[in-house]
C-alpha positions in Angstrom: -3.6 0.9 -31.7 0.1 0.1 -31.4 2.2 2.4 -29.3 5.6 3.6 -30.4 8.3 4.9 -28.1 11.4 6.8 -29.1 14.4 7.2 -26.9 17.7 9.0 -27.2 20.5 6.9 -28.9 22.8 7.9 -26.0 20.5 6.2 -23.6 20.9 3.0 -25.5 24.6 3.1 -26.0 25.8 -0.5 -26.2 28.9 -1.1 -24.0 29.5 -4.8 -24.2 28.1 -8.3 -24.7 27.6 -10.3 -21.6 30.9 -12.0 -20.6 29.1 -15.2 -19.6 27.1 -15.2 -22.8 23.6 -14.0 -23.7 21.8 -10.7 -23.7 21.7 -8.4 -20.7 19.9 -5.1 -20.7 20.0 -2.5 -17.9 17.1 -0.2 -17.5 15.2 2.1 -15.1 11.7 1.0 -14.3 10.9 3.2 -11.4 12.6 6.5 -12.2 10.6 9.6 -13.1 12.4 10.1 -16.4 11.7 8.2 -19.7 12.9 4.7 -20.0 16.7 4.3 -20.5 18.4 1.1 -21.5 21.8 -0.2 -22.3 23.3 -3.6 -23.1 25.7 -4.2 -20.3 28.3 -6.8 -19.3 27.8 -9.1 -16.4 31.0 -7.9 -14.9 29.7 -4.4 -14.7 26.5 -5.6 -13.2 28.2 -7.6 -10.6 30.4 -4.6 -9.7 27.2 -2.4 -9.5 28.9 0.1 -11.7 25.8 1.3 -13.6 23.0 3.5 -12.4 20.2 1.2 -13.4 17.7 -0.3 -11.0 16.8 -3.4 -13.0 18.3 -5.8 -15.5 16.7 -8.1 -18.0 18.8 -11.1 -19.1 18.2 -13.8 -21.7 20.7 -16.7 -21.4 21.7 -19.2 -24.1 19.7 -21.7 -22.2 16.5 -19.7 -22.8 16.1 -18.5 -19.2 14.8 -14.9 -18.8 15.5 -13.1 -15.6 14.7 -9.6 -14.4 16.2 -8.1 -11.3 13.8 -6.0 -9.3 14.4 -3.1 -6.9 11.0 -3.0 -5.3 10.3 -4.8 -2.0 7.6 -7.5 -2.3 5.1 -7.4 0.5 2.1 -9.2 -1.0 1.1 -6.7 -3.7 2.1 -9.4 -6.3 4.6 -7.4 -8.3 7.0 -10.4 -8.3 4.4 -12.1 -10.4 2.8 -9.3 -12.4 6.1 -7.6 -13.4 7.6 -10.6 -15.2 4.2 -11.1 -16.9 4.5 -7.7 -18.5 8.1 -8.3 -19.7 7.1 -11.7 -21.0 4.2 -10.2 -22.9 6.3 -7.8 -24.9 9.2 -10.2 -25.2 6.8 -12.8 -26.6 8.2 -15.6 -24.4 6.6 -18.2 -22.3 6.0 -16.2 -19.2 6.8 -19.2 -17.0 10.4 -18.9 -18.1 10.7 -15.4 -16.7 11.8 -15.0 -13.1 12.4 -12.0 -10.8 15.3 -11.8 -8.5 15.7 -9.2 -5.8 18.1 -6.5 -6.8 21.6 -6.2 -5.3 22.2 -5.6 -1.7 23.7 -2.1 -2.1 20.7 0.2 -2.6 23.0 3.1 -3.3 23.0 2.2 -7.0 19.2 2.2 -7.4 16.5 4.9 -7.6 13.3 4.9 -5.6 13.4 1.5 -4.2 10.1 2.0 -2.4 6.9 0.0 -2.0 4.1 2.2 -0.9 1.3 4.4 -2.2 0.1 1.7 -4.7 2.6 3.2 -7.1 4.8 0.3 -8.3 2.6 -0.7 -11.3 1.9 2.8 -12.6 5.6 3.7 -12.5 6.8 0.4 -14.0 4.2 -0.4 -16.7 5.8 1.4 -19.6 9.4 0.7 -18.5 8.8 -3.1 -18.3 6.9 -3.2 -21.6 9.7 -1.2 -23.3 12.4 -3.5 -21.8 10.7 -6.6 -23.2 10.0 -5.0 -26.6 13.5 -3.8 -26.9 15.0 -7.2 -26.2 12.5 -8.7 -28.7 13.5 -6.2 -31.4 17.2 -7.0 -30.9 16.5 -10.7 -31.2 14.7 -10.2 -34.4 17.5 -8.2 -35.9 20.0 -10.9 -34.9 17.8 -13.5 -36.5 17.4 -11.5 -39.7 21.2 -11.1 -40.0 21.8 -14.8 -39.4 19.2 -15.9 -41.9 19.9 -13.2 -44.4 16.3 -12.1 -44.6 14.3 -9.0 -44.0 13.2 -8.4 -40.4 9.7 -7.8 -41.8 9.6 -11.4 -42.8 10.1 -12.6 -39.3 7.7 -13.1 -36.4 8.1 -14.2 -32.7 6.1 -16.6 -30.7 6.7 -18.4 -27.4 10.4 -17.5 -27.2 11.2 -18.3 -30.8 11.9 -16.2 -33.9 10.1 -17.8 -36.9 10.8 -17.6 -40.6 8.6 -20.0 -42.5 9.4 -23.5 -41.2 12.7 -22.3 -39.6 12.6 -21.6 -35.9 15.4 -20.1 -33.7 15.1 -20.0 -30.0 15.9 -16.8 -28.1 18.7 -18.7 -26.3 20.3 -19.5 -29.7 20.2 -15.8 -30.6 21.1 -14.3 -27.3 24.8 -13.9 -27.9 24.3 -12.4 -31.3 21.5 -10.1 -30.1 23.9 -8.7 -27.5 26.0 -7.3 -30.4 23.1 -5.5 -32.1 22.8 -1.7 -31.5 20.0 -1.0 -29.2 17.1 0.4 -31.3 15.9 3.9 -31.0 12.3 3.0 -31.6 10.5 0.0 -30.3 6.9 -0.8 -31.1 4.7 -2.0 -28.2 1.9 -4.5 -28.7 -1.7 -3.5 -29.4 -3.4 -4.3 -26.1 -5.9 -6.4 -28.0 -3.0 -8.8 -28.9 -2.0 -9.5 -25.3 -1.7 -13.2 -24.6 -0.3 -13.1 -21.1 -1.4 -9.8 -19.6 -5.0 -10.3 -18.5 -4.7 -14.0 -17.8 -4.9 -15.4 -14.3 -1.5 -16.5 -12.9 -0.6 -17.9 -9.5 1.9 -16.2 -7.3 5.4 -17.3 -8.2 6.4 -17.5 -4.6 3.5 -19.8 -3.6 5.6 -23.0 -3.4 8.3 -21.4 -1.3 5.7 -19.9 1.0 3.7 -23.1 1.4 6.8 -25.3 2.0 8.3 -22.9 4.5 11.4 -22.0 2.5 13.3 -19.0 4.0 11.8 -15.8 2.5 11.2 -13.4 5.3 13.2 -11.4 7.8 12.3 -13.7 10.6 14.1 -16.5 8.6 17.4 -14.7 8.6 20.4 -16.3 10.3 24.0 -15.3 10.4 26.8 -17.2 12.2 27.7 -15.6 15.5 24.7 -13.3 15.7 22.9 -12.5 19.0 19.2 -12.0 19.4 17.7 -8.9 20.9 14.3 -7.7 22.2 13.5 -4.3 23.6 11.4 -2.8 26.3 10.3 0.7 25.2 8.9 3.5 27.3 5.2 4.5 27.2 4.4 7.6 25.1 5.4 10.8 26.8 7.7 9.0 29.3 11.4 8.5 29.8 13.5 5.8 31.6 13.9 6.4 35.3 15.5 3.1 36.7 16.1 -0.5 35.7 16.5 -3.6 37.8 17.6 -6.4 35.5 19.2 -8.8 38.0 16.4 -11.4 37.8 16.3 -11.1 34.0 20.0 -11.7 33.6 19.6 -15.0 35.5 17.4 -16.5 32.8 19.2 -19.2 30.9 20.1 -18.0 27.4 20.3 -14.4 28.4 23.7 -12.8 27.7 23.2 -9.2 28.9 20.8 -6.4 29.5 21.7 -2.9 28.2 20.0 0.5 28.0 20.1 3.1 25.2 17.8 6.1 24.3 15.2 5.3 27.0 15.1 1.7 25.8 16.0 -1.5 27.7 17.4 -4.2 25.5 17.8 -7.9 26.5 20.5 -9.8 24.5 20.6 -13.6 24.2 20.8 -16.8 22.3 17.2 -16.9 21.1 13.9 -15.1 21.4 12.2 -17.4 23.9 14.6 -16.8 26.8 14.4 -13.1 26.0 10.6 -13.1 26.2 10.8 -14.9 29.6 13.5 -12.4 30.8 11.3 -9.4 29.9 8.8 -10.5 32.4 11.5 -10.3 35.1 12.5 -6.8 34.3 11.7 -4.1 36.8 11.6 -0.8 34.9 10.4 2.5 36.2 9.5 5.5 34.0 8.7 9.1 34.6 6.8 11.7 32.5 8.9 13.9 30.1 6.9 17.0 30.7 4.3 16.0 33.3 1.5 15.4 30.8 0.4 11.8 29.9 -2.3 11.5 27.3 -5.3 9.2 27.4 -8.3 8.6 25.1 -10.6 10.8 27.2 -8.1 13.7 26.8 -8.0 13.2 23.0 -11.8 13.2 22.8 -11.8 16.6 24.5 -9.1 17.9 22.2 -11.2 16.9 19.2 -14.2 18.8 20.5 -12.3 21.9 21.5 -10.4 22.2 18.3 -13.5 21.5 16.1 -15.4 24.2 18.0 -12.7 26.9 18.5 -9.5 25.9 16.7 -8.2 28.0 13.8 -8.4 25.8 10.7 -5.9 25.7 7.8 -8.1 26.3 4.8 -7.3 23.7 2.2 -10.0 24.7 -0.4 -12.6 27.4 -0.7 -15.0 27.8 -3.5 -17.8 30.4 -3.7 -19.4 32.0 -0.7 -20.1 29.3 1.9 -21.4 31.6 4.5 -24.1 33.0 2.1 -25.1 29.6 1.0 -25.7 28.4 4.6 -27.5 31.7 5.5 -30.0 31.2 2.7 -30.3 27.4 3.0 -33.7 25.9 3.3 -32.2 22.9 5.1 -28.9 22.2 6.8 -27.5 18.7 7.5 -24.7 18.4 10.1 -22.9 15.3 11.4 -19.6 14.3 13.1 -17.5 11.2 12.5 -14.6 9.9 14.5 -12.0 7.1 14.2 -9.4 5.8 16.6 -5.7 5.1 16.3 -5.0 1.8 14.7 -1.9 -0.5 14.6 -0.8 -1.9 11.3 -0.3 -5.4 12.8 1.2 -7.3 9.9 1.5 -11.0 10.4 5.3 -10.7 10.6 6.1 -8.4 13.4 8.9 -5.8 13.0 12.4 -7.4 12.8 15.8 -6.6 11.3 19.4 -7.9 11.2 22.3 -5.5 11.5 26.0 -6.0 11.6 28.2 -3.0 12.2 31.7 -3.8 11.1 34.9 -1.9 11.0 34.5 -1.3 7.2 30.7 -0.8 7.0 27.3 -2.0 7.9 25.3 -5.0 6.7 21.5 -4.8 6.9 19.1 -7.6 6.1 15.4 -7.6 6.6 11.9 -6.5 5.6 11.6 -2.9 4.7 9.4 -0.8 2.4 12.1 1.9 2.2 15.6 0.4 2.0 17.2 3.7 1.2 15.8 5.2 4.4 17.2 2.2 6.3 20.6 2.7 4.7 20.8 6.4 5.4 19.6 5.9 9.0 22.4 3.3 9.6 25.0 5.6 8.0 24.0 8.5 10.3 24.1 6.4 13.4 27.6 5.1 12.6 28.9 8.3 11.2 29.9 6.8 7.8 29.0 7.3 4.2 25.9 5.6 2.9 27.9 3.7 0.4 29.4 1.8 3.3 26.0 0.3 4.1 24.5 -2.6 2.2 20.8 -3.6 2.4 19.4 -7.0 1.5 15.7 -7.0 1.3 13.7 -10.0 2.3 10.1 -10.6 1.4 7.8 -8.7 3.8 5.2 -10.5 5.8 2.9 -7.6 5.5 3.6 -3.9 5.8 0.5 -1.7 5.2 2.8 1.3 5.6 4.4 0.3 8.9 7.6 -0.7 7.3 8.0 2.7 5.6 9.6 3.8 8.9 13.1 2.8 9.9 12.8 2.9 13.7 13.2 -0.9 14.0 16.3 -0.8 11.7 17.8 2.0 13.8 17.4 0.0 17.0 19.2 -3.0 15.4 22.0 -0.8 14.3 22.3 0.9 17.6 22.6 -2.4 19.4 25.1 -3.9 16.9 27.3 -0.9 17.3 27.0 -1.0 21.1 27.7 -4.7 21.4 30.2 -4.9 18.5 28.3 -8.0 17.3 25.8 -9.0 14.6 22.3 -8.5 16.0 18.9 -9.8 15.0 16.2 -7.7 16.6 12.7 -9.1 16.9 9.6 -7.3 18.1 6.9 -9.4 19.8 3.3 -9.1 18.9 2.8 -6.9 22.0 5.7 -4.7 20.9 4.1 -4.4 17.4 0.7 -3.3 18.8 1.9 -1.0 21.5 5.0 0.3 19.7 3.4 3.3 17.9 3.5 4.4 14.3 -0.3 4.1 14.3 -3.0 5.3 11.9 -3.8 8.8 13.2 -7.0 9.3 15.1 -9.3 11.8 13.4 -12.6 13.6 13.9 -14.6 15.3 11.2 -17.5 17.7 11.1 -19.5 17.8 7.9 -22.2 20.4 7.0 -24.4 20.5 3.9 -26.8 23.3 2.7 -29.8 22.4 0.6 -32.0 25.0 -1.2 -35.8 24.8 -1.5 -35.4 22.5 -4.5 -33.2 20.1 -2.4 -30.2 21.0 -4.5 -26.8 20.8 -2.6 -25.6 24.5 -2.6 -23.1 24.4 0.2 -20.6 21.9 1.7 -18.2 22.2 4.7 -15.7 19.8 6.0 -13.6 20.5 9.1 -11.2 17.9 10.3 -9.0 17.5 13.4 -6.2 14.9 13.3 -3.7 13.8 15.8 -0.3 13.8 14.1 -2.2 13.4 10.8 -0.8 16.3 8.8 -3.6 17.3 6.4 -6.5 15.1 7.5 -8.6 16.0 4.5 -8.3 15.3 0.8 -9.7 18.7 -0.3 -9.8 18.0 -4.1 -11.6 14.7 -3.9 -15.3 14.3 -4.8 -17.6 16.1 -4.1 -15.2 19.0 -4.6 -15.9 20.5 -8.0 -19.6 19.7 -7.9 -20.7 22.2 -5.2 -20.9 25.9 -5.8 -19.9 26.8 -2.3 -17.4 24.7 -0.5 -15.0 25.1 2.5 -12.6 22.4 3.6 -10.3 23.0 6.7 -7.8 20.9 8.5 -6.4 21.2 12.0 -3.7 19.2 13.7 -2.9 18.3 17.3 0.7 17.3 18.1 1.0 14.3 20.4 3.8 12.1 21.7 1.9 9.1 20.3 3.6 8.3 17.1 1.7 7.9 13.8 2.6 6.8 10.3 1.0 6.1 6.9 -1.6 3.3 7.3 -3.0 1.5 4.2 -4.7 4.2 2.1 -3.5 7.0 4.4 -6.3 9.4 5.5 -8.8 8.1 3.0 -9.1 4.8 4.9 -11.5 6.7 7.3 -12.3 9.8 5.3 -14.0 7.8 2.6 -16.3 6.2 5.1 -17.2 9.5 6.7 -17.7 11.3 3.4 -19.7 8.6 1.8 -21.9 8.1 4.9 -22.5 11.8 5.1 -23.4 12.0 1.4 -26.1 9.4 2.1 -27.3 11.5 5.0 -27.6 14.5 2.6 -29.3 12.4 0.0 -31.9 11.2 2.6 -32.5 14.8 3.7 -33.0 15.8 0.0 -35.3 12.9 -0.6 -33.1 11.5 -3.3 -31.9 8.0 -4.1 -28.2 7.7 -3.0 -27.0 6.4 -6.5 -29.0 9.1 -8.3 -27.7 11.8 -5.9 -24.0 10.9 -6.6 -24.6 10.8 -10.4 -26.3 14.2 -10.2 -23.3 15.7 -8.5 -20.9 14.1 -11.0 -23.0 15.5 -13.9 -22.8 18.9 -12.3 -19.1 18.6 -11.9 -18.8 17.8 -15.6 -21.3 20.3 -17.1 -20.5 23.2 -14.7 -17.3 22.5 -12.7 -16.5 24.6 -9.7 -12.8 25.2 -9.3 -10.3 22.5 -10.2 -11.3 18.9 -10.8 -8.7 16.4 -9.6 -10.5 13.2 -10.4 -11.8 11.7 -13.7 -15.5 12.3 -13.7 -16.4 9.7 -16.4 -14.4 7.0 -14.7 -16.0 7.6 -11.4 -19.5 7.8 -13.0 -18.9 4.5 -14.8 -18.0 2.8 -11.6 -21.2 4.1 -9.9 -23.4 3.0 -12.7 -21.7 -0.4 -13.1 -21.8 -1.3 -9.4 -25.5 -0.3 -9.3 -26.2 -2.5 -12.3 -24.2 -5.5 -11.0 -25.8 -5.3 -7.6 -29.4 -4.9 -8.9 -29.6 -1.6 -7.1 -33.1 -1.0 -5.8 -34.6 -4.1 -7.5 -34.4 -6.7 -4.7 -37.0 -7.5 -2.2 -36.2 -8.0 1.5 -32.6 -6.6 1.0 -31.3 -3.2 2.0 -28.4 -1.8 0.0 -25.8 0.8 0.7 -23.4 2.4 -1.8 -20.0 3.9 -1.5 -17.7 5.1 -4.2 -14.2 6.5 -3.9 -11.2 7.7 -5.8 -7.7 7.1 -4.3 -4.3 6.2 -5.6 -5.3 6.9 -9.2 -8.1 4.2 -9.2 -11.9 4.2 -8.6 -13.8 1.7 -6.6 -17.6 1.5 -6.1 -19.1 -0.9 -3.6 -22.7 -1.9 -2.7 -23.3 -3.8 0.6 -26.4 -5.8 1.2 -28.0 -6.3 4.6 -31.3 -7.7 5.9 -33.0 -7.8 9.2 -32.9 -11.1 11.1 -34.5 -11.4 14.5 -34.5 -7.6 14.8 -30.9 -7.1 13.9 -29.2 -6.3 10.5 -27.1 -9.0 9.0 -24.5 -8.2 6.4 -24.8 -10.8 3.5 -22.8 -9.6 0.5 -20.7 -6.8 -0.9 -20.3 -6.1 -4.6 -17.2 -4.3 -5.8 -16.5 -2.7 -9.2 -12.9 -1.4 -9.7 -11.4 0.8 -12.4 -7.7 0.4 -12.1 -7.0 0.4 -15.9 -5.6 -2.7 -17.5 -5.7 -5.6 -15.2 -2.3 -7.4 -15.6 -3.1 -10.5 -13.5 -6.8 -11.1 -12.7 -5.9 -13.5 -9.9 -3.6 -11.0 -8.1 -6.1 -8.1 -8.8 -9.0 -10.0 -7.3 -6.9 -10.8 -4.3 -5.9 -7.2 -3.8 -9.5 -6.0 -4.0 -10.9 -8.7 -1.7 -8.0 -8.2 0.7 -8.5 -4.5 0.8 -12.2 -4.9 1.4 -11.7 -7.4 4.3 -9.1 -5.1 5.8 -11.4 -2.1 5.5 -14.4 -4.1 6.9 -12.6 -5.6 9.8 -11.0 -2.4 11.0 -14.2 -0.4 10.5 -16.3 -2.9 12.4 -14.1 -4.2 15.2 -10.6 -2.7 15.8 -9.9 0.0 18.4 -7.0 1.5 20.2 -7.5 3.4 23.4 -4.9 4.9 25.8 -4.5 5.4 29.5 -1.6 7.6 30.7 0.4 7.1 27.5 0.0 3.3 27.4 -2.1 1.4 24.9 -4.9 -0.6 26.5 -4.7 -3.1 23.8 -1.7 -5.4 23.8 -2.4 -8.4 21.6 -5.1 -9.9 19.4 -7.2 -10.9 22.4 -8.0 -7.3 22.9 -7.0 -5.8 19.6 -9.9 -7.3 17.7 -9.6 -8.3 14.1 -12.2 -9.7 11.8 -12.6 -13.5 11.7 -12.9 -15.6 8.5 -16.4 -16.7 9.4 -17.5 -13.0 9.7 -16.6 -12.2 6.1 -19.7 -11.9 3.9 -19.8 -13.0 0.3 -17.8 -10.7 -2.0 -18.4 -10.3 -5.7 -15.7 -8.4 -7.7 -15.8 -6.8 -11.2 -13.3 -4.8 -13.1 -13.9 -2.0 -15.7 -12.3 -2.8 -19.1 -11.2 0.5 -20.6 -7.7 0.0 -21.9 -6.2 2.7 -19.7 -2.6 2.1 -18.4 -2.7 0.4 -15.0 -3.3 2.6 -11.9 -2.9 1.7 -8.2 -4.6 -1.3 -6.7 -2.9 -2.1 -3.3 -5.1 0.4 -1.4 -8.1 1.7 -3.4 -10.5 -1.1 -2.4 -10.2 -0.4 1.3 -11.6 3.2 1.7 -15.1 2.6 0.3 -15.9 -0.5 2.3 -16.9 1.1 5.6 -19.3 3.5 4.0 -21.0 0.8 2.0 -21.6 -1.3 5.1 -22.7 1.7 7.2 -25.1 2.8 4.6 -26.6 -0.6 4.1 -27.1 -1.1 7.9 -28.8 2.3 8.1 -31.1 1.3 5.3 -32.0 -1.9 7.0 -32.2 -0.8 10.6 -32.6 3.0 10.5 -29.5 3.3 12.7 -26.7 5.5 11.5 -23.2 4.7 12.8 -20.7 7.6 12.6 -17.8 6.4 14.7 -15.4 3.5 14.4 -15.3 0.7 15.4 -18.9 0.2 14.6 -19.4 -2.8 16.9 -18.6 -0.6 20.0 -21.3 1.9 19.1 -24.7 1.8 20.8 -26.4 1.6 17.3 -24.6 -1.7 16.5 -25.5 -3.9 19.4 -26.5 -7.4 18.2 -25.4 -6.8 14.6 -23.9 -9.9 12.9 -21.8 -10.4 9.9 -22.1 -13.1 7.2 -24.2 -16.2 8.0 -26.7 -15.3 10.8 -26.7 -18.8 12.0 
């Protein structure tokens, strides 16, 4: 069916034709309100006079450009967004380009990349923008040709009437004079020609040829470089001896600020050498320095005696467990993790007499702007932010700490400063995934029906470490979910698929434990619970039962669940960021140890705009989830991370990645999130497959450091 959208005429008030010629439409693609559009002049755009966060332009030369507010960090919006506009505009998508929006973020709303939310927020707005421009071009063509608009059609950037063809470029100036229509008709999804086709990343050539795209590429005349020595967690600066460091050629100065020691110089290499010559002493802030052993004790103490914050309670849990024929109880634990994007933290700042210039990779440019304004005591409109492409983020660049450091130094030195973190800085510098420990309990009756479910979680700086309304909530008559938090000087931050990145593994592994205790097949057990949630829901249901059930059934079908000889399979299915992902991992025993061979993934993220990008997002999320579940660990001794670089902070290797087979559910639903949902289920699928193959259940991450996982291999056993 075709979809019609109606908007207020005031929202579409035409104010001018583009001074340079052509059609230019301003619109909001990431606001919470309904789409708003205006034809605007290029002068007004250049002056940033309008509160729009994107612009779609069609020039007399047939070029189509949209200006994007969202930072690009690998989620592929710079390719998929123009595909959506091109689809509704009915233009050759290769002629559509995205340019990063203007430097001053004050004029734009919600310029954020995070939470897998860019596509869900932008889908309708982008479609409407393209359809609106197409309608105006049709009306301009109808007026020029003196025919009814109903006798015209568009194709490949042309308006066609019989044998007569007019290019969009030819019509652009006239279209700019057409009143913006109140109603635009969006395409039937069955008529899509561009959406749903595989398209390569539009930045591939620039990335492959080393063109400047990233923050580390930034250069400004007269700038100085800076690197910082930061204190361990829970400590403050006591003394600094920088004499030897200052003697290194290329070092200009060593300064201190806010417990930090900054080395200033001509390039990063002399600064890295000078840091080794620094003699810095620290002292505890309050006499207590935290280590991993202390955290482990905190987990146990709080799980046993802490007062939990009840997040959800259905039925009478105590009665269910009192009358249970069987009780299953397990604990799961995960460590802190660094984000470790390939591009370490960096930022350029220039504090001037009349304002501040910021340039660099950030997921939250508005936060960066406000932080700079507060430090300098000026209005945010005096701060400009230029966003570069991000060399990874995973949530780390949602913070502005590295921006603040650059601004502090530029203000102190009265000079433009490019701050660079080393890999060691990045791994030891905090803002980690929170460490968490969970205790699960399940009550089964004499018929092996799940009648009670308890989850109690303790997180270190995690906030709510549960997702109380996720499955199996709604399918169990008696349920209690509690969260506890311990405040630590070790800083934490959102890490790809916050909380669910570990909770999914723990929940899905525990459900397999319950299925085993009940003597039920893991797939059948999950479907049984989903059927109960649909036929007799308990409390509120915050997930779409049919979508989750379809994912379970499809991944079981694609993987040949239970039909293969000599192969042990483990399933995991999870809902996060509006999408559903089911995975089945396959393992077999080789020389007495389980070997992981393959993982199947079925994803329901609604309409897939770009299959190439979607496939990469799913595979990347799975590899990320696999590597961190299997290998990666962070431990602390007296407030200092024991892991400093990739020699000790172990990531997965390419040769360790098993075969991955991806599938997508076709249901015509508007796109939902995809940057994060494939990560959470991966650990559970792997752990469940390994248990099926070896009889060994791993409950803590990283798997490879657990006694149960000695001699386990990934991928090719040879």
